[in-house]
C-alpha positions as CSV (number, residue, x, y, z in Angstrom):
1,M,-63.5,8.2,-2.5
2,K,-63.5,5.0,-0.5
3,V,-61.1,3.3,-2.9
4,S,-58.8,6.3,-2.8
5,A,-58.8,6.3,1.0
6,L,-58.0,2.7,1.1
7,L,-55.1,3.1,-1.4
8,A,-53.7,6.0,0.6
9,S,-53.9,4.0,3.8
10,A,-52.1,1.1,2.2
11,A,-49.3,3.3,0.9
12,L,-48.8,4.9,4.3
13,G,-48.6,1.5,6.0
14,C,-46.0,0.3,3.5
15,A,-43.9,3.4,4.0
16,L,-43.9,2.9,7.8
17,T,-43.0,-0.7,7.4
18,C,-40.0,0.1,5.1
19,A,-38.8,2.8,7.5
20,A,-38.9,0.4,10.4
21,C,-37.0,-2.2,8.3
22,T,-34.3,0.3,7.4
23,S,-33.8,1.5,10.9
24,S,-33.5,-2.0,12.4
25,S,-31.0,-3.2,9.8
26,G,-28.5,-0.3,10.2
27,G,-25.1,-0.8,11.9
28,T,-21.6,0.5,12.5
29,G,-19.9,-2.2,10.5
30,A,-16.3,-3.2,11.5
31,A,-15.3,0.2,12.6
32,G,-16.0,-0.6,16.2
33,G,-13.8,-3.7,16.3
34,T,-10.8,-3.9,18.7
35,L,-7.4,-5.0,17.3
36,H,-5.5,-7.2,19.7
37,S,-1.7,-7.8,19.5
38,S,0.0,-10.9,20.9
39,S,3.2,-10.6,22.9
40,T,3.7,-14.4,23.2
41,G,6.0,-16.2,20.9
42,V,9.1,-14.8,19.3
43,S,9.3,-14.4,15.6
44,T,12.1,-16.6,14.2
45,P,13.5,-16.6,10.7
46,A,15.5,-13.7,9.5
47,V,15.1,-13.5,5.8
48,S,17.1,-11.1,3.7
49,T,16.4,-9.6,0.3
50,S,17.6,-11.5,-2.7
51,P,21.2,-12.7,-2.5
52,V,23.9,-11.2,-4.8
53,S,25.1,-14.6,-5.8
54,S,21.8,-16.1,-6.9
55,G,18.6,-15.1,-8.7
56,A,16.6,-17.5,-6.5
57,A,14.0,-15.9,-4.3
58,S,14.5,-16.2,-0.6
59,S,11.9,-18.2,1.4
60,G,9.8,-16.1,3.8
61,S,8.7,-12.5,3.6
62,V,10.7,-9.5,4.8
63,S,9.2,-7.3,7.5
64,S,10.3,-4.0,8.8
65,G,10.8,-5.5,12.2
66,G,13.5,-7.7,13.5
67,A,12.2,-10.9,12.1
68,A,10.4,-12.2,9.0
69,S,7.5,-14.6,8.8
70,T,8.1,-18.3,9.0
71,S,8.4,-20.1,5.7
72,A,6.2,-23.1,5.2
73,S,9.1,-25.1,3.8
74,R,12.8,-24.5,4.0
75,S,12.9,-24.0,0.3
76,S,15.1,-26.1,-2.0
77,S,15.5,-23.0,-4.1
78,R,17.8,-21.5,-1.5
79,P,21.4,-21.2,-2.8
80,S,23.4,-24.2,-1.7
81,S,26.2,-21.9,-0.7
82,W,24.1,-20.3,2.0
83,C,24.7,-21.3,5.6
84,V,21.9,-23.4,7.2
85,D,20.7,-24.0,10.7
86,G,23.2,-25.9,12.7
87,E,26.2,-24.3,11.0
88,I,26.1,-20.9,12.7
89,T,26.7,-20.1,16.3
90,S,25.3,-16.7,17.4
91,A,26.6,-14.6,20.3
92,A,26.4,-11.1,21.7
93,T,29.3,-9.0,23.1
94,A,29.6,-5.6,24.5
95,N,30.4,-3.0,21.9
96,P,33.9,-1.7,22.7
97,E,33.0,1.7,21.3
98,G,30.5,2.1,24.1
99,A,27.6,4.5,24.0
100,A,27.0,8.0,22.8
101,A,24.3,10.7,23.2
102,G,21.7,8.4,24.7
103,H,22.5,5.5,22.2
104,N,24.0,2.2,23.1
105,S,24.6,-1.1,21.2
106,V,25.8,-4.6,21.3
107,V,27.8,-6.5,18.6
108,L,26.2,-9.7,17.4
109,T,28.5,-12.3,16.0
110,F,27.8,-15.3,13.8
111,T,30.5,-18.0,13.7
112,N,30.7,-20.7,11.2
113,S,30.9,-23.7,13.4
114,S,30.5,-26.3,10.6
115,T,33.1,-28.1,8.6
116,R,32.3,-26.4,5.2
117,T,32.5,-22.9,3.8
118,C,29.1,-21.1,3.6
119,V,27.7,-17.7,3.0
120,L,25.7,-15.2,5.1
121,Y,23.9,-12.4,3.3
122,G,21.7,-9.5,4.5
123,Y,20.1,-8.7,7.8
124,P,19.8,-10.8,10.9
125,G,16.5,-10.7,12.9
126,A,16.4,-9.5,16.5
127,D,13.6,-9.2,19.0
128,A,14.2,-7.5,22.4
129,L,12.5,-9.1,25.5
130,N,11.8,-7.6,28.9
131,S,12.6,-9.3,32.1
132,G,9.4,-11.2,31.9
133,G,10.2,-12.7,28.6
134,T,7.8,-10.6,26.6
135,V,8.8,-9.2,23.2
136,V,8.9,-5.4,23.5
137,A,10.6,-4.4,20.2
138,H,11.4,-5.8,16.8
139,A,14.7,-4.5,15.4
140,K,14.1,-2.4,12.3
141,R,16.5,-3.3,9.4
142,Q,18.5,-0.4,8.0
143,L,21.9,0.1,6.5
144,T,23.2,2.7,8.9
145,G,22.4,4.0,12.4
146,Y,23.8,6.4,15.0
147,I,26.5,4.0,16.1
148,G,26.9,1.4,13.3
149,G,26.1,0.2,9.9
150,T,27.6,0.0,6.4
151,Y,27.6,2.3,3.5
152,S,28.6,-0.4,1.0
153,G,25.2,-2.1,0.9
154,L,24.4,-5.7,1.4
155,T,27.2,-8.1,0.5
156,N,27.9,-11.8,0.6
157,V,30.0,-12.7,3.6
158,T,31.9,-15.9,2.9
159,L,32.7,-17.8,6.1
160,H,35.3,-20.6,6.1
161,P,35.0,-22.9,9.2
162,G,35.7,-20.9,12.3
163,Q,35.4,-17.5,10.6
164,V,33.0,-14.8,12.0
165,A,30.5,-12.4,10.5
166,S,28.9,-9.7,12.7
167,T,26.6,-6.7,13.0
168,I,25.7,-4.0,15.4
169,L,22.3,-3.9,17.1
170,E,21.6,-0.5,18.6
171,G,19.0,1.6,20.4
172,D,18.2,4.9,21.9
173,I,17.2,5.7,25.5
174,G,14.7,8.4,24.2
175,D,13.1,10.2,27.1
176,G,14.4,7.7,29.6
177,S,11.0,6.1,30.2
178,A,10.6,2.4,30.8
179,A,9.3,2.0,27.3
180,C,12.8,2.8,26.0
181,T,14.8,0.9,28.5
182,A,12.8,-2.3,28.7
183,G,15.3,-4.5,26.8
184,A,16.7,-7.2,29.1
185,S,17.7,-9.8,26.5
186,V,17.5,-10.5,22.8
187,V,16.5,-13.4,20.5
188,V,18.6,-13.4,17.4
189,T,18.3,-15.2,14.1
190,A,21.2,-15.2,11.6
191,P,20.4,-14.0,8.1
192,N,18.3,-16.5,6.1
193,L,18.3,-19.0,8.9
194,F,15.3,-20.2,10.9
195,H,16.7,-21.1,14.3
196,S,16.6,-18.3,16.9
197,T,19.1,-18.0,19.8
198,P,18.3,-16.2,23.1
199,L,21.1,-14.0,24.3
200,S,21.6,-12.0,27.4
201,G,21.8,-8.2,27.2
202,A,20.1,-5.8,24.9
203,P,20.4,-2.1,23.9
204,Y,17.7,0.4,24.6
205,V,14.6,-0.3,22.5
206,C,13.7,3.1,21.1
207,D,15.1,3.5,17.6
208,F,15.9,-0.2,17.8
209,V,17.8,-1.0,14.6
210,I,20.0,-3.7,13.2
211,H,22.4,-3.5,10.3
212,P,23.6,-6.0,7.6
213,V,26.2,-8.6,8.5
214,V,29.8,-7.8,7.6
215,A,33.0,-9.8,7.7
216,G,34.9,-9.9,11.1
217,S,33.8,-9.6,14.7
218,T,33.4,-5.8,15.1
219,G,30.2,-5.2,13.2
220,R,32.0,-2.7,10.9
């Protein structure tokens, strides 16, 4: 009887110890973590999908926002016909078609300021900044929008020296809150280039979208 009592007592002690161990090691894991976003720094390169004229993969990854991630190297696999930084001058002009039903837009132009012929293909990148210089919206890339766009898909735009490609950057005022009207300026990157250009003026930043470049200065 004494031996049985001792064994029972030892088993009870072990069970209590294991229970304490289990309760002290429990936790909530990563579910309670807080995700922080940074508003400093403007994303730069605008990298399109694969070009029509080449099977080479473009450098950088495409995002659904106005800009793609920076490439570690300005890849030598890029088609030699593509325009490069220093050859394109970006600008923003008022859209002569104005605004409609709470939407407004600007025309972004990309002029070949070099001495050679080069090609732009795909989507520019665009970030809207508020008056304090903080990024408040990344332009989503899509073929068409309420005001502009193209139904012919992405095409190579060949630019001789002095020629212009363009696109329309547009937005919606939404409910008229500050969250939709916060755009004061834009930072723009021509397709497949890395250098970004700050420009004054921006459309509303709800439903903030940008379309592929087309030939000419109207965005159409």
